[in-house]
VEXVEX-930839 format. One line per 10 residues: number of its first residue (from 1); their letters; for each residue x, y, z of C-alpha. Coordinates in nm, 2 decimals. Example, Ala and Ser with C-alpha at 12.3 -4.5 7.8 and 13.67 -1.06 7.14 Angstrom:
2
1) AS) 1.23 -0.45 0.78  1.37 -0.11 0.71
This chain:
398
1) MEIMTMDEKL) -0.33 13.56 -4.47  -0.22 13.86 -4.31  -0.16 14.16 -4.56  0.16 14.35 -4.52  0.20 14.74 -4.59  0.31 14.80 -4.96  0.62 15.00 -4.83  0.74 14.71 -4.64  1.04 14.51 -4.78  1.16 14.18 -4.78
11) AINGGPKAIT) 1.47 14.15 -4.54  1.66 13.99 -4.86  1.59 14.33 -5.04  1.70 14.54 -4.75  1.39 14.54 -4.55  1.38 14.48 -4.16  1.40 14.13 -4.04  1.07 13.98 -3.93  1.24 13.75 -3.65  1.44 13.97 -3.40
21) YDQEEALKWP) 1.38 13.74 -3.08  1.70 13.57 -2.93  1.66 13.23 -3.07  1.93 13.07 -2.87  1.73 13.02 -2.54  1.41 12.94 -2.74  1.57 12.67 -2.95  1.81 12.55 -2.69  1.84 12.16 -2.65  1.87 11.96 -2.44
31) RLTEEDEKAV) 1.73 12.17 -2.15  1.95 12.04 -1.86  1.90 12.16 -1.51  2.06 12.15 -1.15  1.88 11.82 -1.09  2.08 11.65 -1.39  2.39 11.80 -1.27  2.33 11.67 -0.91  2.23 11.33 -1.04  2.57 11.28 -1.24
41) VSLMRKNEIS) 2.77 11.44 -0.95  2.64 11.19 -0.71  2.74 10.91 -0.91  3.09 11.06 -0.95  3.13 11.11 -0.57  3.03 10.74 -0.53  3.29 10.63 -0.80  2.99 10.47 -1.00  3.12 10.60 -1.34  3.14 10.24 -1.51
51) VSEEPMKLEK) 2.94 9.97 -1.32  2.64 10.09 -1.13  2.28 10.01 -1.08  2.18 10.33 -1.27  2.11 10.18 -1.60  1.88 9.93 -1.43  1.68 10.17 -1.25  1.64 10.36 -1.59  1.54 10.00 -1.74  1.24 10.01 -1.47
61) EFGQYLGVEY) 1.12 10.35 -1.50  1.12 10.36 -1.88  0.95 10.02 -1.91  0.68 10.15 -1.64  0.64 10.47 -1.86  0.59 10.27 -2.18  0.39 9.98 -2.01  0.65 9.72 -2.12  0.78 9.44 -1.92  1.11 9.40 -2.04
71) ALAEVNGTSA) 1.35 9.69 -2.11  1.75 9.68 -2.15  1.96 10.00 -2.15  2.20 10.00 -2.45  2.51 10.22 -2.53  2.30 10.40 -2.81  2.02 10.34 -3.04  2.20 10.17 -3.31  2.31 9.91 -3.05  1.97 9.88 -2.94
81) LYAALFALGI) 1.86 9.79 -3.30  2.17 9.55 -3.34  2.05 9.37 -3.01  1.68 9.35 -3.13  1.79 9.19 -3.47  2.03 8.96 -3.30  1.74 8.87 -3.05  1.54 8.76 -3.36  1.80 8.54 -3.51  1.86 8.77 -3.80
91) GEGDEVICPS) 2.18 8.67 -4.00  2.32 8.58 -4.35  2.05 8.49 -4.62  1.78 8.67 -4.44  1.60 9.00 -4.57  1.49 9.31 -4.35  1.27 9.56 -4.51  1.33 9.91 -4.41  1.25 10.27 -4.58  1.54 10.45 -4.74
101) YTYWASAMPA) 1.44 10.78 -4.62  1.57 10.74 -4.27  1.88 10.79 -4.04  2.17 10.52 -4.15  2.12 10.37 -3.80  1.79 10.23 -3.91  1.94 10.00 -4.17  2.31 9.92 -4.08  2.26 9.69 -3.79  2.09 9.44 -4.03
111) ATLGAKVVFC) 2.35 9.48 -4.28  2.62 9.45 -4.02  2.47 9.12 -3.90  2.50 8.98 -4.28  2.12 9.04 -4.38  2.01 9.21 -4.70  1.84 9.52 -4.64  1.54 9.57 -4.88  1.43 9.92 -4.90  1.08 10.02 -4.95
121) EVNPDSLNID) 0.87 10.36 -5.03  0.74 10.61 -4.80  0.38 10.75 -4.81  0.43 11.09 -4.95  0.19 11.24 -4.72  0.31 11.10 -4.39  0.68 11.03 -4.50  0.63 10.69 -4.32  0.68 10.35 -4.44  0.39 10.27 -4.70
131) PEDFKKRITP) 0.23 9.93 -4.60  0.11 9.85 -4.94  0.47 9.87 -5.07  0.61 9.68 -4.78  0.38 9.40 -4.85  0.51 9.40 -5.21  0.86 9.35 -5.13  0.84 9.03 -4.90  0.98 8.73 -5.01  1.03 8.40 -4.85
141) RTKAVIPVHL) 1.37 8.52 -4.71  1.19 8.83 -4.53  1.24 8.80 -4.16  1.18 9.14 -4.03  1.04 9.47 -4.10  1.16 9.83 -3.95  0.90 10.08 -3.94  1.06 10.39 -3.85  0.83 10.66 -3.67  1.02 10.95 -3.85
151) WGLPCEMDEI) 1.03 11.28 -3.70  0.81 11.16 -3.41  0.51 11.06 -3.62  0.39 10.70 -3.57  0.34 10.47 -3.85  0.04 10.31 -3.96  0.10 10.02 -3.71  -0.24 9.83 -3.75  -0.15 9.78 -4.12  0.21 9.68 -4.08
161) TGVAKEHGIA) 0.15 9.45 -3.80  -0.14 9.29 -3.98  0.06 9.22 -4.28  0.38 9.09 -4.09  0.16 8.86 -3.88  0.02 8.73 -4.21  0.37 8.66 -4.34  0.52 8.56 -4.01  0.78 8.86 -4.01  0.89 9.01 -3.71
171) VVEDACHAHG) 0.81 9.40 -3.65  1.10 9.59 -3.50  0.98 9.95 -3.41  1.25 10.22 -3.45  1.10 10.47 -3.20  1.42 10.66 -3.17  1.23 10.99 -3.26  0.91 10.91 -3.09  0.95 10.89 -2.71  0.62 10.95 -2.58
181) AEYRGKKMGT) 0.42 10.92 -2.90  0.10 10.66 -2.91  -0.07 10.49 -3.15  -0.44 10.39 -3.05  -0.35 10.45 -2.68  -0.02 10.25 -2.69  0.32 10.40 -2.67  0.53 10.37 -2.95  0.79 10.09 -2.92  0.55 9.88 -2.76
191) IGDIGIFSFQ) 0.33 9.75 -3.05  0.58 9.55 -3.25  0.76 9.24 -3.13  1.04 9.49 -3.01  1.10 9.85 -2.99  1.42 10.05 -2.97  1.50 10.41 -2.87  1.79 10.65 -2.87  1.88 10.92 -2.58  2.13 11.09 -2.79
201) ASKNLPAGEG) 2.14 11.46 -2.69  1.90 11.57 -2.97  1.65 11.33 -2.89  1.31 11.43 -2.72  1.45 11.22 -2.41  1.83 11.34 -2.41  2.09 11.17 -2.21  2.40 11.25 -2.43  2.42 10.92 -2.52  2.24 10.58 -2.47
211) GMMVTANRDY) 1.95 10.39 -2.59  1.70 10.10 -2.50  1.55 9.79 -2.63  1.20 9.71 -2.51  0.99 9.39 -2.56  0.72 9.17 -2.39  0.92 8.86 -2.52  1.15 8.72 -2.24  1.36 8.52 -2.47  1.43 8.82 -2.69
221) FYKAVTLGHY) 1.54 9.02 -2.36  1.75 8.72 -2.25  1.93 8.71 -2.59  1.99 9.07 -2.61  2.15 9.06 -2.26  2.37 8.78 -2.35  2.48 8.95 -2.67  2.63 9.26 -2.48  2.58 9.26 -2.12  2.81 8.96 -2.00
231) RRAADLPEEY) 2.80 9.06 -1.64  2.42 9.04 -1.63  2.42 8.70 -1.80  2.54 8.53 -1.51  2.17 8.57 -1.36  1.99 8.42 -1.67  1.87 8.06 -1.71  2.17 7.82 -1.79  2.09 7.83 -2.17  2.20 8.18 -2.16
241) SRYQHTSFGY) 2.42 8.20 -1.84  2.68 7.96 -1.99  2.80 8.24 -2.22  2.85 8.49 -1.91  3.24 8.51 -1.95  3.25 8.58 -2.31  2.89 8.71 -2.42  2.91 8.73 -2.80  3.20 8.98 -2.83  3.01 9.31 -2.76
251) KHRMSPLHAA) 2.98 9.53 -2.49  2.65 9.73 -2.49  2.58 9.83 -2.15  2.47 10.20 -2.10  2.71 10.45 -1.90  2.56 10.53 -1.58  2.61 10.88 -1.58  2.40 10.91 -1.92  2.13 10.68 -1.73  2.13 10.92 -1.46
261) IARVQLKTLD) 2.07 11.21 -1.70  1.80 11.02 -1.89  1.61 10.92 -1.55  1.60 11.31 -1.46  1.49 11.39 -1.82  1.22 11.10 -1.82  1.03 11.30 -1.55  0.96 11.59 -1.78  0.92 11.42 -2.12  0.55 11.47 -2.14
271) EKNKIRNDNV) 0.56 11.82 -2.03  0.85 11.90 -2.28  0.68 11.73 -2.56  0.38 11.94 -2.50  0.57 12.25 -2.53  0.69 12.15 -2.89  0.36 12.02 -3.00  0.19 12.35 -2.90  0.44 12.56 -3.07  0.47 12.36 -3.38
281) EKLLQALDGI) 0.10 12.32 -3.41  0.06 12.69 -3.39  0.30 12.73 -3.68  0.17 12.46 -3.90  -0.20 12.60 -3.84  -0.07 12.92 -3.98  0.10 12.76 -4.29  -0.18 12.55 -4.37  -0.33 12.87 -4.53  -0.03 12.96 -4.73
291) PGFHIYRPPE) -0.01 12.82 -5.10  0.26 12.55 -5.15  0.26 12.40 -4.80  0.11 12.08 -4.75  0.06 12.02 -4.39  -0.01 11.63 -4.28  -0.27 11.57 -4.01  -0.28 11.24 -3.87  -0.58 11.06 -3.78  -0.73 11.10 -3.43
301) YIRRVYYEND) -0.59 10.76 -3.31  -0.22 10.92 -3.35  -0.08 11.13 -3.11  0.25 11.24 -3.25  0.54 11.43 -3.11  0.80 11.64 -3.28  1.16 11.53 -3.28  1.20 11.75 -3.59  0.93 11.97 -3.76  0.96 11.86 -4.15
311) IVYREEETGV) 0.69 11.98 -4.38  0.63 11.94 -4.77  0.66 12.24 -4.98  0.56 12.24 -5.35  0.75 12.50 -5.55  0.55 12.42 -5.85  0.24 12.57 -5.68  0.39 12.91 -5.60  0.67 12.96 -5.87  0.90 13.02 -5.58
321) SMSKLIKMLK) 1.20 12.75 -5.57  1.28 12.58 -5.25  1.64 12.74 -5.24  1.50 13.09 -5.29  1.25 13.03 -5.02  1.51 12.92 -4.80  1.71 13.24 -4.87  1.43 13.48 -4.83  1.33 13.31 -4.48  1.70 13.29 -4.35
331) AEGAIVRQDR) 1.72 13.66 -4.47  1.43 13.73 -4.24  1.60 13.54 -3.94  1.43 13.19 -3.98  1.64 12.88 -3.92  1.53 12.66 -4.19  1.69 12.40 -4.42  1.61 12.15 -4.68  1.60 11.81 -4.52  1.94 11.66 -4.40
341) YPLLHQQPYF) 1.87 11.29 -4.45  2.04 11.14 -4.78  1.85 10.86 -4.91  2.01 10.51 -4.81  1.94 10.32 -5.10  2.16 10.57 -5.30  2.45 10.55 -5.06  2.77 10.35 -5.18  2.76 10.09 -4.91  2.42 9.98 -5.08
351) TEKGSNPEDL) 2.50 10.04 -5.45  2.80 9.86 -5.42  2.59 9.57 -5.31  2.35 9.60 -5.61  2.11 9.88 -5.48  1.97 10.07 -5.77  1.98 10.45 -5.69  1.69 10.52 -5.94  1.46 10.27 -5.74  1.19 10.42 -5.51
361) PVTREIREHV) 1.07 10.69 -5.74  0.79 10.81 -5.47  1.06 10.83 -5.20  1.30 11.02 -5.42  1.05 11.27 -5.55  0.88 11.36 -5.21  1.24 11.38 -5.04  1.32 11.71 -5.28  1.02 11.89 -5.12  1.08 11.86 -4.74
371) LALPTFPGDD) 1.16 12.18 -4.56  1.29 12.15 -4.20  1.17 12.40 -3.93  1.26 12.46 -3.56  1.05 12.26 -3.30  1.06 12.56 -3.03  1.14 12.33 -2.75  1.19 12.65 -2.50  0.98 12.90 -2.65  0.68 13.08 -2.48
381) GTLVEQYITA) 0.51 13.17 -2.80  0.70 13.48 -2.89  0.93 13.32 -3.14  0.69 13.13 -3.33  0.46 13.41 -3.36  0.76 13.59 -3.53  0.82 13.28 -3.76  0.46 13.31 -3.86  0.50 13.67 -3.94  0.80 13.60 -4.15
391) FRKVFSLL) 0.63 13.34 -4.35  0.33 13.56 -4.42  0.56 13.86 -4.50  0.74 13.65 -4.77  0.46 13.52 -4.93  0.25 13.86 -4.92  0.54 14.04 -5.07  0.65 13.81 -5.36
């Protein structure tokens, strides 16, 4: 660890800030260009702001990127998950297993369809679904499991799909954080029965709004089309096309303007993921040598991306509370916070239906120790070096 001079003060005590670099540009996201603007303006000039081939072009290109046969553009990631569960026939009396430590949209589509959401524990190291705990929660009513690749880190898919296959359970990958991530050489979203993505502005593949459902199963694709894409249902086999004039009451088609942005952003997805990965890994390597920080290193067969950069900090190992650490780092100029996701099994929607907020002790305990840091999507390395200096300064002067 770098040793600071004794006369240097922490910024919180009146000393100089360690981070002085302009963070606005280095942390700005999404990073839109003139090409994005031209793509949108082109559609506007053609009056293609509602009905257009643009979403279908995105489907083809994103499907090719993933290496999957069927891709269906949706209005957002939540709708993509709803369509996936609808295609699987999920409904009243069914159970769907999902981690509690995730965004609400991972669970609510199942609940909206009438299924019971059964929450499971996460692994305290990876923060992803614990395959062993998932297995314990299977009942004869379990119809699907939703592994969430949280913050861009792939779940242990071999274990999850193995358990699911043994019990006849469908696997729906929530890859909304994991555009471009891989597990054993396969893109996330392509390993389970169905995968879903979000193109909301904060995501690694940003379009403002939009989503995608992908699958290798033709019938799942047809059912999802019939749910919310009534114009396109006319081109399907009669089993589905007979619903073309009504669909099933939803309109899920993606806006052409958002699809145009997504098509442009897809071209540089891997390049931009690499910038994040390089910067985040540099910071994490430095933190690995500082007491209290637990940096999870996934196995070599997992190639993660960083939608967010969340790490575990154990205050009992340093004597410095999470809240105090955050205050000291913020004083140095760092943008840090405690994790932002509330646990779903503790939310009124689920507790009013019988969920016990005291369940899932592992998940409850680990969430209190998660610290969120930037992903440095536009940094040339200057800002991340100052963050490293800030952390070393704080811990050397305690």
